[in-house]
VOMAR-132179 format. One record per residue (C-alpha): x, y negated, z. Coordinates in Angstrom, 2 decimals. Layout:
<nodes>
[[X; Y; Z]]
...
</nodes>
This chain:
<nodes>
[[125.89; -103.07; -95.27]]
[[122.82; -105.14; -95.29]]
[[119.57; -103.16; -94.36]]
[[118.31; -105.56; -92.73]]
[[118.80; -108.39; -95.49]]
[[115.31; -108.78; -96.11]]
[[114.21; -109.72; -92.60]]
[[116.84; -112.16; -92.15]]
[[116.17; -113.57; -95.95]]
[[112.17; -114.12; -94.55]]
[[113.50; -115.63; -91.51]]
[[115.25; -118.37; -93.86]]
[[112.48; -118.56; -96.19]]
[[110.18; -119.67; -93.35]]
[[113.12; -122.34; -91.41]]
[[113.84; -123.13; -95.57]]
[[117.09; -121.66; -95.41]]
[[116.41; -118.33; -97.23]]
[[119.73; -117.32; -98.84]]
[[118.10; -117.01; -102.52]]
[[116.65; -120.22; -102.62]]
[[120.52; -121.56; -101.94]]
[[121.96; -119.75; -104.36]]
[[119.48; -120.71; -107.37]]
[[120.04; -124.26; -106.36]]
[[123.76; -124.26; -106.05]]
[[125.24; -121.84; -108.60]]
[[124.76; -122.84; -112.29]]
[[125.53; -118.91; -114.08]]
[[127.10; -119.54; -117.31]]
[[126.03; -117.28; -119.94]]
[[128.11; -117.54; -123.06]]
[[132.17; -117.98; -122.89]]
[[134.13; -119.41; -119.75]]
[[137.77; -120.41; -119.56]]
[[140.11; -120.63; -117.11]]
[[143.82; -121.13; -117.11]]
[[146.26; -118.59; -115.96]]
[[148.59; -119.68; -114.18]]
[[151.72; -117.79; -111.96]]
[[153.72; -120.05; -108.92]]
[[157.37; -120.68; -110.14]]
[[159.69; -118.42; -108.45]]
[[163.70; -117.79; -108.19]]
[[164.48; -114.86; -105.97]]
[[167.52; -113.36; -105.44]]
[[168.61; -110.64; -107.81]]
[[170.22; -107.91; -105.48]]
[[173.45; -105.74; -106.97]]
[[172.26; -102.92; -109.28]]
[[169.10; -104.29; -110.28]]
[[167.10; -102.87; -113.01]]
[[166.20; -105.12; -115.93]]
[[162.94; -105.06; -117.82]]
[[160.77; -107.10; -120.45]]
[[158.10; -106.79; -123.20]]
[[160.44; -105.71; -125.86]]
[[162.92; -103.84; -123.84]]
[[164.27; -100.96; -125.37]]
[[165.20; -97.47; -124.05]]
[[168.47; -97.51; -125.90]]
[[169.69; -100.55; -123.73]]
[[171.61; -100.17; -120.31]]
[[168.72; -101.82; -118.25]]
[[170.66; -103.01; -116.12]]
[[171.40; -106.77; -117.24]]
[[168.92; -109.38; -118.31]]
[[170.17; -109.08; -121.73]]
[[169.69; -105.79; -122.21]]
[[166.54; -104.66; -120.59]]
[[164.57; -101.41; -120.74]]
[[160.99; -100.82; -121.30]]
[[158.88; -101.02; -117.94]]
[[157.91; -97.20; -118.38]]
[[161.91; -96.00; -118.21]]
[[162.41; -98.12; -115.53]]
[[159.59; -97.26; -113.52]]
[[160.80; -93.66; -114.22]]
[[164.63; -94.21; -113.23]]
[[164.94; -96.65; -110.36]]
[[165.33; -94.75; -107.51]]
[[163.40; -95.71; -104.11]]
[[164.87; -98.89; -102.19]]
[[165.75; -100.08; -105.96]]
[[164.65; -103.75; -107.53]]
[[162.98; -104.33; -111.02]]
[[163.08; -107.69; -112.36]]
[[160.76; -108.46; -114.73]]
[[161.87; -110.94; -118.07]]
[[159.03; -113.45; -118.78]]
[[156.22; -112.88; -121.57]]
[[153.63; -110.65; -121.95]]
[[153.26; -106.88; -121.07]]
[[150.14; -105.52; -123.10]]
[[148.38; -101.98; -121.76]]
[[150.53; -101.81; -118.72]]
[[149.73; -99.52; -115.76]]
[[152.03; -98.79; -113.31]]
[[151.56; -95.84; -110.34]]
[[154.30; -96.48; -107.99]]
[[155.81; -92.64; -106.90]]
[[158.76; -94.45; -104.28]]
[[159.48; -98.11; -102.71]]
[[160.29; -100.15; -104.96]]
[[160.38; -104.32; -105.14]]
[[158.75; -105.45; -108.34]]
[[159.64; -109.39; -108.95]]
[[159.81; -111.98; -111.69]]
[[162.74; -113.16; -112.87]]
[[163.88; -116.64; -111.70]]
[[161.61; -119.42; -113.15]]
[[159.80; -117.00; -115.43]]
[[156.06; -116.03; -115.95]]
[[156.22; -111.71; -116.79]]
[[152.16; -111.57; -117.17]]
[[151.05; -107.77; -117.00]]
[[147.88; -107.35; -118.76]]
[[145.42; -104.46; -119.14]]
[[144.29; -106.00; -122.43]]
[[145.88; -105.28; -126.52]]
[[145.59; -107.92; -129.09]]
[[142.81; -107.24; -131.44]]
[[142.96; -107.69; -134.79]]
[[141.44; -106.38; -137.75]]
[[137.77; -107.55; -138.10]]
[[135.09; -106.96; -140.29]]
[[132.75; -109.85; -140.03]]
[[128.81; -108.62; -140.69]]
[[126.71; -111.04; -140.90]]
[[126.97; -113.97; -138.52]]
[[128.98; -111.13; -136.02]]
[[131.93; -110.03; -136.54]]
[[132.71; -106.41; -135.42]]
[[135.87; -104.12; -135.12]]
[[135.52; -100.19; -136.15]]
[[137.30; -97.04; -134.03]]
[[137.17; -99.27; -130.84]]
[[137.86; -96.29; -128.45]]
[[137.54; -98.20; -125.02]]
[[134.39; -98.26; -123.19]]
[[134.22; -99.38; -119.20]]
[[130.83; -98.46; -117.95]]
[[129.76; -99.24; -114.25]]
[[131.00; -97.14; -111.83]]
[[130.05; -98.89; -108.37]]
[[127.31; -98.48; -106.24]]
[[123.83; -99.12; -107.22]]
[[123.30; -101.86; -104.67]]
[[126.16; -103.57; -106.16]]
[[123.93; -105.05; -109.10]]
[[121.79; -107.82; -108.96]]
[[118.82; -106.60; -110.99]]
[[118.99; -110.44; -112.53]]
[[122.18; -109.36; -113.96]]
[[122.60; -105.63; -115.27]]
[[125.61; -106.09; -117.23]]
[[127.18; -106.60; -114.37]]
[[128.69; -103.18; -113.83]]
[[130.46; -103.12; -117.48]]
[[133.65; -103.64; -116.68]]
[[134.82; -104.49; -120.83]]
[[136.21; -107.73; -121.25]]
[[137.34; -109.50; -124.32]]
[[139.07; -113.37; -124.44]]
[[139.64; -114.84; -127.45]]
[[142.14; -118.07; -127.33]]
[[142.07; -117.21; -123.18]]
[[138.38; -117.90; -123.07]]
[[136.12; -115.09; -121.55]]
[[132.92; -114.14; -123.87]]
[[129.90; -113.14; -121.82]]
[[129.61; -108.90; -122.76]]
[[125.69; -108.51; -123.62]]
[[123.46; -105.24; -124.16]]
[[122.97; -104.32; -127.07]]
[[123.57; -105.79; -130.75]]
[[120.92; -108.16; -131.17]]
[[122.34; -110.24; -128.62]]
[[125.41; -110.89; -129.94]]
[[126.00; -114.86; -130.88]]
[[128.50; -117.38; -129.89]]
[[130.72; -116.82; -127.10]]
[[129.46; -113.51; -126.71]]
[[130.19; -109.46; -127.32]]
[[128.99; -105.98; -127.14]]
[[130.52; -102.68; -127.25]]
[[129.10; -100.06; -129.28]]
[[130.49; -96.78; -127.64]]
[[128.18; -94.27; -129.18]]
[[129.59; -95.80; -132.77]]
[[133.41; -96.57; -131.43]]
[[132.50; -100.24; -132.34]]
[[133.07; -103.94; -130.97]]
[[131.14; -106.82; -132.30]]
[[132.03; -110.55; -131.48]]
[[130.05; -114.03; -131.97]]
[[132.36; -116.34; -131.94]]
[[134.49; -115.83; -135.25]]
[[138.08; -114.18; -134.81]]
[[139.70; -116.12; -137.84]]
[[142.83; -117.55; -136.88]]
[[142.60; -117.13; -132.73]]
[[144.46; -114.20; -130.51]]
[[141.80; -111.80; -129.54]]
[[142.31; -109.57; -126.09]]
[[140.10; -106.66; -124.99]]
[[140.64; -104.51; -122.08]]
[[141.96; -101.54; -122.58]]
[[143.40; -100.13; -119.07]]
[[141.55; -99.76; -115.73]]
[[144.10; -100.34; -113.30]]
[[147.60; -102.65; -112.81]]
[[150.01; -101.66; -110.41]]
[[148.95; -98.70; -108.54]]
[[150.74; -98.26; -104.68]]
[[148.65; -95.20; -103.90]]
[[151.19; -92.75; -103.19]]
[[152.62; -92.98; -99.86]]
[[155.70; -92.59; -100.88]]
[[155.13; -96.07; -102.67]]
[[154.85; -97.59; -98.55]]
[[156.91; -100.44; -98.08]]
[[156.68; -101.27; -101.88]]
[[156.84; -105.60; -103.03]]
[[155.64; -106.98; -105.77]]
[[156.30; -110.47; -106.17]]
[[156.17; -113.63; -108.62]]
[[154.02; -111.63; -111.54]]
[[150.88; -112.05; -113.03]]
[[148.12; -109.31; -113.67]]
[[145.04; -109.79; -115.67]]
[[142.42; -107.97; -117.78]]
[[142.19; -104.87; -115.92]]
[[138.49; -103.35; -115.82]]
[[138.96; -102.47; -112.43]]
[[141.47; -103.91; -110.20]]
[[145.30; -105.85; -111.16]]
[[146.28; -104.25; -107.89]]
[[145.42; -100.97; -105.50]]
[[147.23; -100.26; -102.59]]
[[146.65; -97.39; -100.42]]
[[150.14; -97.12; -99.18]]
[[151.12; -98.92; -95.34]]
[[153.05; -101.51; -95.61]]
[[153.06; -103.10; -99.17]]
[[153.63; -107.03; -99.45]]
[[152.09; -109.22; -102.59]]
[[153.34; -112.53; -102.42]]
[[153.45; -115.38; -105.01]]
[[151.36; -112.97; -107.75]]
[[148.53; -114.29; -109.62]]
[[145.99; -111.21; -109.72]]
[[142.57; -112.97; -112.57]]
[[140.03; -112.09; -115.08]]
[[140.04; -108.79; -113.71]]
[[136.51; -106.59; -114.11]]
[[135.83; -105.72; -110.92]]
[[138.65; -106.60; -108.05]]
[[141.95; -108.52; -107.69]]
[[143.18; -106.32; -105.30]]
[[141.74; -103.59; -103.73]]
[[143.24; -102.36; -100.33]]
[[142.75; -98.97; -98.30]]
[[146.20; -98.71; -96.18]]
[[147.25; -100.43; -92.97]]
[[150.01; -103.01; -92.48]]
[[149.24; -104.93; -95.97]]
[[150.49; -108.20; -96.26]]
[[148.77; -110.81; -98.95]]
[[150.54; -113.99; -98.98]]
[[151.09; -116.66; -101.21]]
[[148.86; -115.50; -104.41]]
[[146.62; -116.97; -106.72]]
[[143.51; -115.03; -106.67]]
[[140.55; -116.01; -109.08]]
[[137.92; -115.14; -111.60]]
[[137.48; -112.08; -111.03]]
[[134.82; -109.90; -111.90]]
[[133.29; -108.85; -108.34]]
[[135.79; -110.44; -105.54]]
[[138.91; -111.24; -105.25]]
[[140.29; -108.96; -102.35]]
[[138.46; -105.93; -101.05]]
[[139.93; -103.89; -98.01]]
[[138.79; -100.82; -95.92]]
[[140.73; -99.21; -93.36]]
[[143.06; -102.05; -94.24]]
[[144.42; -102.25; -90.51]]
[[146.45; -105.24; -89.75]]
[[146.09; -106.58; -92.87]]
[[147.97; -109.93; -92.98]]
[[146.05; -112.63; -95.80]]
[[147.99; -115.76; -95.88]]
[[148.12; -118.60; -97.69]]
[[146.54; -117.36; -100.91]]
[[144.26; -119.38; -102.90]]
[[140.93; -117.32; -103.57]]
[[138.72; -118.81; -106.12]]
[[136.05; -118.58; -108.24]]
[[135.50; -114.69; -108.08]]
[[131.88; -112.72; -108.82]]
[[132.19; -114.14; -112.35]]
[[130.41; -111.65; -113.18]]
[[127.41; -112.13; -110.99]]
[[127.56; -108.92; -108.64]]
[[125.19; -108.88; -105.86]]
[[126.16; -111.13; -103.05]]
[[123.83; -109.48; -100.33]]
[[126.60; -105.99; -100.71]]
[[129.84; -106.73; -102.13]]
[[130.75; -109.71; -104.06]]
[[133.11; -112.06; -102.26]]
[[136.34; -113.98; -102.21]]
[[137.20; -111.24; -99.36]]
[[135.52; -108.29; -97.90]]
[[136.80; -106.46; -94.89]]
[[134.91; -103.33; -93.91]]
[[136.23; -100.52; -91.11]]
[[138.88; -102.80; -90.50]]
[[140.94; -103.60; -87.49]]
[[143.55; -106.40; -86.31]]
[[143.13; -108.02; -89.63]]
[[144.48; -111.55; -89.79]]
[[143.09; -114.46; -92.49]]
[[145.39; -117.43; -92.39]]
[[145.89; -120.15; -93.69]]
[[143.80; -119.86; -96.75]]
[[141.83; -121.56; -99.42]]
[[138.52; -120.50; -100.58]]
[[136.75; -122.04; -102.84]]
[[133.98; -121.95; -105.36]]
[[133.37; -118.26; -105.54]]
[[129.59; -117.31; -106.21]]
[[129.62; -115.45; -103.51]]
[[130.24; -114.98; -99.79]]
[[134.29; -116.88; -99.03]]
[[136.02; -114.68; -96.35]]
[[133.94; -111.73; -94.92]]
[[134.19; -109.12; -91.93]]
[[131.86; -106.36; -92.31]]
[[130.63; -102.76; -91.28]]
[[132.21; -102.29; -87.47]]
[[135.33; -103.84; -88.39]]
[[137.26; -105.57; -85.45]]
[[139.72; -107.99; -83.57]]
[[139.52; -109.87; -86.72]]
[[141.64; -113.40; -87.02]]
[[140.09; -116.17; -88.99]]
[[142.25; -119.60; -88.51]]
[[143.16; -122.65; -90.23]]
[[141.66; -121.92; -93.58]]
[[139.77; -124.01; -96.15]]
[[136.47; -122.53; -97.11]]
[[134.22; -124.42; -99.38]]
[[131.74; -124.11; -102.22]]
[[130.78; -120.41; -101.23]]
[[127.82; -118.99; -100.60]]
[[128.71; -118.49; -96.81]]
[[132.27; -119.92; -95.93]]
[[133.00; -117.09; -93.02]]
[[130.53; -114.08; -92.73]]
[[131.38; -112.00; -89.47]]
[[128.75; -109.16; -89.61]]
[[128.38; -105.96; -87.86]]
[[131.78; -105.98; -86.45]]
[[132.81; -107.21; -82.94]]
[[135.54; -109.32; -81.52]]
[[136.87; -112.31; -83.57]]
[[138.82; -115.66; -83.38]]
[[136.89; -118.03; -85.93]]
[[139.32; -121.18; -85.11]]
[[140.36; -124.21; -86.85]]
[[138.51; -123.94; -89.98]]
[[137.74; -126.31; -92.15]]
[[134.39; -125.43; -93.84]]
[[132.47; -127.38; -96.26]]
[[129.59; -127.30; -98.81]]
[[128.85; -123.82; -98.24]]
[[125.52; -123.25; -99.77]]
[[124.29; -121.21; -96.41]]
[[126.13; -121.69; -93.74]]
[[130.18; -122.76; -92.89]]
[[129.87; -120.10; -90.43]]
[[127.81; -116.91; -90.13]]
[[127.61; -114.49; -87.09]]
[[125.04; -111.52; -87.90]]
[[125.02; -108.66; -85.31]]
[[128.11; -109.07; -84.33]]
[[129.60; -109.87; -80.97]]
[[132.35; -111.89; -79.11]]
[[133.11; -113.88; -81.77]]
[[135.04; -117.14; -80.57]]
[[134.49; -120.05; -82.72]]
[[136.60; -122.86; -81.64]]
[[137.94; -126.03; -83.28]]
[[136.38; -125.87; -86.60]]
[[135.31; -128.56; -88.69]]
[[132.06; -127.61; -90.17]]
[[130.39; -130.34; -92.80]]
[[127.98; -130.24; -95.27]]
[[126.80; -126.69; -95.06]]
[[122.97; -126.19; -95.62]]
[[124.04; -124.68; -91.49]]
[[126.90; -125.57; -90.42]]
[[126.57; -122.74; -87.61]]
[[124.32; -119.75; -88.40]]
[[123.94; -117.21; -85.21]]
[[121.44; -114.35; -85.63]]
[[120.29; -110.97; -84.39]]
[[117.93; -108.64; -86.16]]
[[116.78; -105.40; -84.95]]
[[119.57; -103.36; -86.72]]
[[121.79; -101.33; -84.10]]
[[124.58; -99.12; -84.31]]
[[124.05; -95.49; -83.15]]
[[127.52; -94.17; -83.66]]
[[128.38; -93.51; -79.58]]
[[132.50; -93.59; -80.57]]
[[132.22; -97.30; -82.21]]
[[129.71; -98.26; -79.39]]
[[132.09; -97.46; -76.90]]
[[134.38; -99.52; -77.97]]
[[132.90; -102.59; -78.18]]
[[130.83; -102.05; -81.60]]
[[126.81; -102.73; -80.83]]
[[126.10; -104.26; -83.85]]
[[123.90; -106.81; -81.05]]
[[124.75; -110.69; -81.36]]
[[126.07; -111.40; -77.93]]
[[128.71; -113.40; -76.29]]
[[129.33; -115.69; -79.03]]
[[131.24; -118.60; -78.10]]
[[131.07; -122.17; -79.42]]
[[133.51; -124.55; -78.37]]
[[135.66; -127.65; -79.52]]
[[133.90; -128.03; -82.98]]
[[132.88; -130.62; -85.32]]
[[129.15; -130.56; -87.23]]
[[129.19; -132.82; -89.78]]
[[126.38; -134.12; -91.20]]
[[124.73; -130.68; -92.75]]
[[122.79; -130.62; -95.27]]
[[119.91; -128.65; -93.38]]
[[120.45; -127.62; -89.84]]
[[123.32; -128.33; -87.84]]
[[123.43; -125.28; -85.27]]
[[121.10; -122.59; -86.77]]
[[120.28; -119.85; -83.95]]
[[116.42; -118.56; -83.26]]
[[115.99; -115.49; -81.62]]
[[112.45; -114.43; -83.73]]
[[114.03; -111.57; -85.02]]
[[114.20; -109.53; -82.03]]
[[111.99; -111.93; -80.08]]
[[114.65; -113.04; -77.64]]
[[116.41; -116.16; -76.31]]
[[119.31; -117.63; -78.30]]
[[121.36; -117.78; -75.30]]
[[121.38; -113.86; -74.98]]
[[123.56; -114.35; -78.28]]
[[125.46; -117.10; -77.32]]
[[125.91; -118.01; -73.45]]
[[128.33; -120.85; -74.18]]
[[128.13; -123.94; -76.29]]
[[130.09; -126.83; -75.22]]
[[132.56; -129.71; -75.56]]
[[131.46; -129.96; -79.36]]
[[130.67; -133.06; -81.62]]
[[127.33; -133.57; -83.81]]
[[127.60; -136.65; -86.43]]
[[124.34; -137.31; -88.37]]
[[123.59; -140.95; -90.58]]
[[120.41; -140.80; -89.03]]
[[118.75; -139.88; -85.59]]
[[115.92; -137.99; -87.83]]
[[117.67; -135.82; -90.03]]
[[119.59; -133.29; -90.35]]
[[117.87; -131.43; -87.00]]
[[120.80; -130.61; -84.68]]
[[119.79; -127.30; -83.21]]
[[116.92; -124.44; -84.09]]
[[117.27; -122.28; -81.03]]
[[115.19; -119.71; -79.16]]
[[114.51; -120.76; -75.50]]
[[112.34; -117.64; -74.80]]
[[111.09; -114.31; -77.08]]
[[107.97; -116.66; -76.96]]
[[109.52; -119.42; -78.15]]
[[111.96; -117.80; -80.34]]
[[112.65; -120.90; -82.82]]
[[112.19; -124.40; -81.06]]
[[113.93; -127.54; -83.30]]
[[115.84; -129.95; -81.57]]
[[116.40; -133.34; -83.35]]
[[118.73; -134.54; -80.51]]
[[121.69; -133.68; -78.08]]
[[119.77; -134.96; -75.41]]
[[116.70; -132.99; -75.80]]
[[118.70; -129.66; -76.69]]
[[120.76; -130.04; -73.23]]
[[117.64; -131.01; -71.36]]
[[116.43; -127.72; -72.09]]
[[118.75; -125.23; -71.98]]
[[121.32; -126.88; -69.62]]
[[123.86; -126.21; -72.47]]
[[126.51; -128.86; -74.62]]
[[126.86; -130.75; -71.23]]
[[129.80; -132.49; -72.19]]
[[129.43; -132.98; -76.16]]
[[128.64; -135.97; -78.17]]
[[125.68; -136.74; -80.30]]
[[127.04; -139.45; -82.69]]
[[124.38; -141.28; -84.97]]
[[125.74; -144.10; -86.87]]
[[125.65; -145.16; -90.56]]
[[129.46; -145.13; -90.57]]
[[131.36; -142.15; -89.53]]
[[133.84; -142.70; -86.76]]
[[135.55; -139.44; -87.25]]
[[137.20; -138.59; -90.64]]
[[139.78; -140.31; -93.01]]
[[137.41; -140.22; -96.01]]
[[135.10; -137.50; -95.61]]
[[133.32; -138.29; -98.70]]
[[136.64; -137.44; -100.58]]
[[136.99; -133.96; -98.20]]
[[140.04; -135.77; -96.47]]
[[138.87; -134.62; -92.74]]
[[141.66; -135.66; -90.70]]
[[140.88; -137.55; -88.16]]
[[141.07; -141.12; -88.31]]
[[142.83; -143.75; -85.41]]
[[140.44; -144.35; -82.94]]
[[137.95; -141.24; -83.49]]
[[135.82; -139.92; -80.69]]
[[136.94; -136.26; -81.67]]
[[140.65; -137.28; -80.22]]
[[141.69; -135.73; -77.05]]
[[138.20; -134.63; -76.34]]
[[138.57; -130.87; -76.46]]
[[139.05; -128.32; -73.44]]
[[142.04; -126.49; -73.30]]
[[142.62; -123.54; -75.65]]
[[142.07; -119.83; -74.68]]
[[146.11; -118.87; -74.83]]
[[145.59; -116.23; -77.78]]
[[143.40; -118.55; -79.66]]
[[146.18; -121.44; -79.57]]
[[148.70; -118.72; -80.42]]
[[146.66; -117.45; -83.58]]
[[146.03; -121.57; -84.16]]
[[149.98; -121.73; -83.88]]
[[149.44; -124.97; -80.77]]
[[149.79; -125.33; -77.23]]
[[147.71; -123.95; -75.10]]
[[146.68; -125.10; -71.42]]
[[146.43; -128.80; -72.33]]
[[143.29; -130.73; -74.06]]
[[143.10; -130.89; -77.44]]
[[141.63; -133.14; -80.36]]
[[138.11; -131.41; -81.63]]
[[137.60; -129.96; -84.88]]
[[140.40; -128.27; -87.14]]
[[143.89; -128.80; -85.72]]
[[146.12; -127.46; -88.26]]
</nodes>
C-alpha cells in the first residue's frame, strides 16, 4: 500500500523526520526470550436457560447441560443448535480450533478464565550438547504472507512457530547452529524441535494450530464471543468473515500473526485486550461499519514485520464507515491506528495513542473525523495524513511526538474511476485543523511541506485555526514547516506570528512559550487534563454537529482546546 514510501522517507531524511531513523532510535528489538502476563477480564455474564457447558476435561458421556457435567468443546459445538449459548469453564483448552457454522454465543463461566490455546505442552526432551531436542515434531508453520510484509532485517518474522517456556516466549532462529538460551529452531525436514533453554522442570508450550475461533461461514453471522482468552495460534486467534459478530472482554495475545482478522461488515470489538501478537492486533479488509471500542491494543508486532506494509496495532483497508473510539493503543512496534487503501468515512475519536511509530495514520483514503484523541510520544508523528482527503482534525492533544501533526502528499494518485467518483482521489485536500493543542514536540510541531509535488501547503490544508502551541523555548521546537508555493515548498517558521504573517492562517491561535506548562495538570506524568486556569479552557470554536456527536459532546457552543473526553 506504500509504493511512494521511498520518496516520503527521503523527505523525512532531509528534514530529520526520517521514519527509518526514528524507528531505530525508539525501539529496542529483543533478540531472545520475552515474557508477558496473560490475563482475561473478570466477567459475570448471565447464563440463559438451555445453555451448554464445556470444560478442558469435559466428557462426551456427561449431560453437557450443567456446570458440573460439561462436555468437551467439540461435542458442544456440534450439538448446540443455532442461537444457543455455550459456557466455558475456566482452565486451559489445548489444541482447540473452533469453526462456527451456526450462530452461537461463546462465553466464560462467571468469574472464571477459560484459555483456548493453539499450543500443546511438550515433554520428552533429549539433551544434545548445550541444547535440547524434541524428536518426532510434526509441526512447522512457514511464511504465508506477502513478501513485502517481511522486513529484510528480520527474515524470521514470517515463520509462525512459537515456543514458550514457563510463559516466556522464545525467539525463533533459522538454523540449529544459532540455538542458544532464549531461542528455538524447527527442523521441519527431520521433524525435530530444538530449544536453547533447559526445559527440565518447566512447562514448554509449542504451537500446533493455525487459528482459534473461525466465524467465516455466513451461517455464523451474529455470533458472540465474550470473556475468553485465545493465545498461541500460528495465524489468528479469531478470524471473522461473517457479518454482525461481536467480540467483547476477550484477550487475544501471543498469536503468530494477528490477534483478530475481520473481513465482514458490522463487526463489533469492544473491551478486549489485544496484545503481543506477531504482526498486528486487528487487521480488517472490507470491514464496513466496524466498531472498535474501549479496547487495549498494545505491544503488537513482536516478530518485527515490516512497518511500512502491514504491521500495526490496527490496520483497515478497503473499509467504509469504521469507528475507532475510546481505545488505548500503546507500545506497538508499528503504526497505532491505521486506515489505508481507499478506506472512507472513518472515525477516530477519544483514543489514547502512545509510544507507537505513528499514532493515527490516514493514508490514501477519504473523509475522516480525527477528534478528541490524545497522541503522545509516538516516534514519527502523533497524527499523519498521507495522500488522503477531507480529514477533519479537531480537539486533539498532541504531545512529545517527533512531529505532532504531519500532512503530506506524494505523486501517488488513484486511477480507479469508481473510487474517484466517491472522492477517493489519493490527493491530500481539504484537511481542516482546529481546536488542537500542540504541546512541545520532539521535532516539528506541524510538518506539512509541499515539496514532493512542488505545491503550496495550503492546497492540502485550507484551514487551520484556534489551535494552541506550547514550547518551553522560543527556538525549539519549530512550530511549522510549510510550503508557501511550489518554489518555496518547505519554509520553516519558528513562531506562530511569523507563520500567521506569511500565510494569513491561525488568526485565533495561541503561541505559548514558558518554562512552566500552563495547560495540563501534569504532562510529565501523562496527565493531560486541563488545569484550573488553563489558557485552553473555553477557547475552541463550536464543533460541527457530526464531530460533536462522534465525540459525545454538545454542538453549537464553544469548547475547550485539546481532547474533550
